[in-house]
PASEBA-1860 file (N, C-alpha, C; in nm, 3 decimals):
! residues 88
1> XXXXXXXX> -2.464/-4.939/0.529/-2.402/-4.941/0.592/-2.268/-4.966/0.636 ~ -2.185/-5.037/0.504/-2.014/-4.992/0.513/-2.011/-4.784/0.508 ~ -2.097/-4.749/0.365/-2.069/-4.643/0.407/-2.100/-4.558/0.522 ~ -2.169/-4.574/0.568/-2.203/-4.541/0.727/-2.051/-4.493/0.802 ~ -2.018/-4.658/0.801/-1.874/-4.667/0.895/-1.749/-4.560/0.809 ~ -1.763/-4.605/0.660/-1.625/-4.497/0.621/-1.644/-4.340/0.679 ~ -1.758/-4.340/0.638/-1.796/-4.143/0.679/-1.788/-4.085/0.832 ~ -1.840/-4.188/0.902/-1.808/-4.216/1.052/-1.652/-4.133/1.099
9> XXXXXXXX> -1.571/-4.266/1.006/-1.447/-4.261/1.042/-1.346/-4.144/1.029 ~ -1.426/-4.079/0.885/-1.349/-3.984/0.825/-1.337/-3.885/0.901 ~ -1.495/-3.893/0.975/-1.531/-3.757/1.026/-1.447/-3.751/1.155 ~ -1.376/-3.841/1.234/-1.390/-3.874/1.363/-1.217/-3.828/1.317 ~ -1.168/-3.930/1.225/-1.008/-3.813/1.199/-0.997/-3.695/1.143 ~ -1.119/-3.644/1.122/-1.133/-3.457/1.041/-1.097/-3.429/1.240 ~ -1.172/-3.476/1.295/-1.210/-3.354/1.394/-1.145/-3.397/1.525 ~ -1.009/-3.464/1.494/-0.890/-3.492/1.591/-0.787/-3.402/1.522
17> XXXXXXXX> -0.787/-3.417/1.378/-0.746/-3.327/1.305/-0.716/-3.175/1.326 ~ -0.848/-3.118/1.306/-0.919/-2.956/1.315/-0.815/-2.989/1.453 ~ -0.949/-3.022/1.557/-0.867/-3.012/1.690/-0.732/-2.990/1.755 ~ -0.617/-3.051/1.692/-0.529/-3.080/1.734/-0.439/-2.880/1.620 ~ -0.466/-2.911/1.529/-0.455/-2.793/1.473/-0.504/-2.661/1.526 ~ -0.658/-2.686/1.568/-0.630/-2.523/1.634/-0.599/-2.502/1.806 ~ -0.554/-2.610/1.839/-0.470/-2.603/1.959/-0.327/-2.536/1.926 ~ -0.262/-2.580/1.838/-0.171/-2.512/1.801/-0.167/-2.371/1.738
25> XXXXXXXX> -0.243/-2.371/1.679/-0.255/-2.239/1.605/-0.313/-2.119/1.700 ~ -0.362/-2.151/1.819/-0.399/-2.107/1.959/-0.281/-2.043/1.979 ~ -0.237/-2.152/2.055/-0.102/-2.092/2.089/-0.008/-2.007/2.046 ~ 0.036/-2.011/1.896/0.108/-1.932/1.831/0.054/-1.817/1.817 ~ -0.075/-1.773/1.838/-0.140/-1.655/1.829/-0.163/-1.587/1.928 ~ -0.117/-1.644/2.062/-0.139/-1.664/2.176/0.009/-1.568/2.217 ~ 0.107/-1.598/2.157/0.253/-1.552/2.137/0.310/-1.471/2.084 ~ 0.229/-1.481/1.960/0.282/-1.389/1.828/0.261/-1.251/1.835
33> XXXXXXXX> 0.125/-1.225/1.914/0.037/-1.074/1.921/0.062/-1.014/2.024 ~ 0.170/-1.133/2.119/0.160/-0.975/2.207/0.264/-0.912/2.217 ~ 0.243/-0.779/2.311/0.325/-0.650/2.238/0.464/-0.686/2.330 ~ 0.461/-0.760/2.423/0.584/-0.802/2.460/0.699/-0.844/2.370 ~ 0.634/-0.923/2.275/0.732/-1.010/2.182/0.811/-0.910/2.095 ~ 0.667/-0.823/2.035/0.749/-0.736/1.956/0.846/-0.628/2.025 ~ 0.826/-0.543/2.171/0.908/-0.480/2.241/1.015/-0.532/2.209 ~ 1.032/-0.695/2.286/1.206/-0.763/2.267/1.259/-0.798/2.139
41> XXXXXXXX> 1.188/-0.814/2.008/1.227/-0.770/1.924/1.300/-0.630/1.887 ~ 1.208/-0.594/1.882/1.266/-0.404/1.870/1.392/-0.391/1.906 ~ 1.409/-0.410/2.067/1.519/-0.379/2.159/1.688/-0.483/2.070 ~ 1.635/-0.632/2.037/1.731/-0.694/2.005/1.785/-0.635/1.858 ~ 1.706/-0.563/1.787/1.765/-0.494/1.641/1.827/-0.371/1.685 ~ 1.809/-0.295/1.744/1.837/-0.126/1.814/1.707/-0.098/1.719 ~ 1.603/-0.095/1.727/1.518/-0.037/1.576/1.478/0.065/1.689 ~ 1.449/0.109/1.786/1.453/0.260/1.841/1.603/0.352/1.834
49> XXXXXXXX> 1.701/0.273/1.873/1.774/0.370/1.825/1.820/0.408/1.681 ~ 1.791/0.319/1.524/1.794/0.304/1.448/1.647/0.383/1.365 ~ 1.554/0.420/1.465/1.445/0.440/1.385/1.433/0.643/1.318 ~ 1.521/0.707/1.413/1.536/0.851/1.360/1.584/0.848/1.249 ~ 1.707/0.755/1.218/1.802/0.801/1.059/1.733/0.737/1.009 ~ 1.645/0.608/0.994/1.581/0.567/0.871/1.457/0.659/0.844 ~ 1.377/0.718/0.947/1.299/0.814/0.889/1.359/0.916/0.830 ~ 1.465/0.978/0.913/1.522/1.106/0.812/1.582/1.083/0.672
57> XXXXXXXX> 1.649/0.978/0.670/1.709/0.953/0.509/1.584/0.934/0.420 ~ 1.464/0.854/0.442/1.327/0.903/0.386/1.309/1.003/0.366 ~ 1.245/1.077/0.436/1.208/1.219/0.455/1.313/1.324/0.356 ~ 1.445/1.294/0.357/1.549/1.353/0.355/1.526/1.310/0.189 ~ 1.524/1.245/0.115/1.518/1.158/-0.043/1.396/1.215/-0.072 ~ 1.287/1.241/-0.008/1.167/1.248/-0.057/1.114/1.387/-0.068 ~ 1.212/1.462/-0.019/1.167/1.640/-0.011/1.278/1.631/-0.122 ~ 1.421/1.601/-0.134/1.496/1.632/-0.253/1.391/1.564/-0.399
65> XXXXXXXX> 1.328/1.505/-0.394/1.280/1.421/-0.550/1.164/1.522/-0.581 ~ 1.089/1.558/-0.478/0.951/1.609/-0.538/0.992/1.730/-0.555 ~ 0.917/1.782/-0.589/0.870/1.972/-0.684/0.787/2.012/-0.606 ~ 0.811/2.163/-0.615/0.689/2.236/-0.509/0.672/2.207/-0.375 ~ 0.791/2.175/-0.319/0.833/2.165/-0.184/0.864/2.247/-0.144 ~ 0.834/2.338/-0.027/0.865/2.439/0.065/1.032/2.446/0.047 ~ 1.082/2.613/0.032/1.215/2.571/0.033/1.248/2.585/0.160 ~ 1.217/2.629/0.302/1.276/2.580/0.422/1.316/2.432/0.480
73> XXXXXXXX> 1.206/2.372/0.378/1.223/2.171/0.402/1.353/2.162/0.297 ~ 1.382/2.213/0.226/1.508/2.120/0.101/1.603/2.214/0.152 ~ 1.604/2.324/0.281/1.743/2.319/0.323/1.779/2.278/0.412 ~ 1.696/2.180/0.461/1.726/2.121/0.554/1.826/1.962/0.543 ~ 1.949/1.940/0.603/2.002/1.839/0.585/1.963/1.701/0.652 ~ 2.040/1.563/0.613/1.975/1.495/0.669/2.013/1.475/0.784 ~ 2.092/1.517/0.845/2.141/1.545/0.988/2.052/1.666/1.065 ~ 1.996/1.727/0.983/1.937/1.833/1.063/1.760/1.708/1.096
81> XXXXXXXX> 1.722/1.701/0.978/1.616/1.578/0.977/1.620/1.462/1.135 ~ 1.728/1.427/1.133/1.743/1.310/1.193/1.719/1.380/1.310 ~ 1.845/1.496/1.361/1.801/1.555/1.507/1.639/1.620/1.577 ~ 1.566/1.660/1.464/1.468/1.673/1.466/1.368/1.572/1.472 ~ 1.362/1.445/1.442/1.313/1.338/1.450/1.313/1.277/1.620 ~ 1.504/1.248/1.628/1.534/1.221/1.749/1.468/1.266/1.848 ~ 1.446/1.407/1.847/1.411/1.511/1.938/1.241/1.501/1.980 ~ 1.172/1.446/1.898/1.069/1.407/1.897/1.028/1.272/2.018
END
């Protein structure tokens, strides 16, 4: 009889703990996975303005490092890549 009471108490405590955790995690998920949160973060960090330069640098360094790339791609400078990406 005592074991049943202890087991019931443990189950009740676990029910409360998991219920509170579920509510907290649901609210975090509700805020964290909205597009507005990401748009706001991107705007704060000026990611939209910096993206062409970041991508141009990555493409330019990749083109210079790899063999067998077409010569017209090798002729493009980092500024050319940035201008092309920004125009897209």
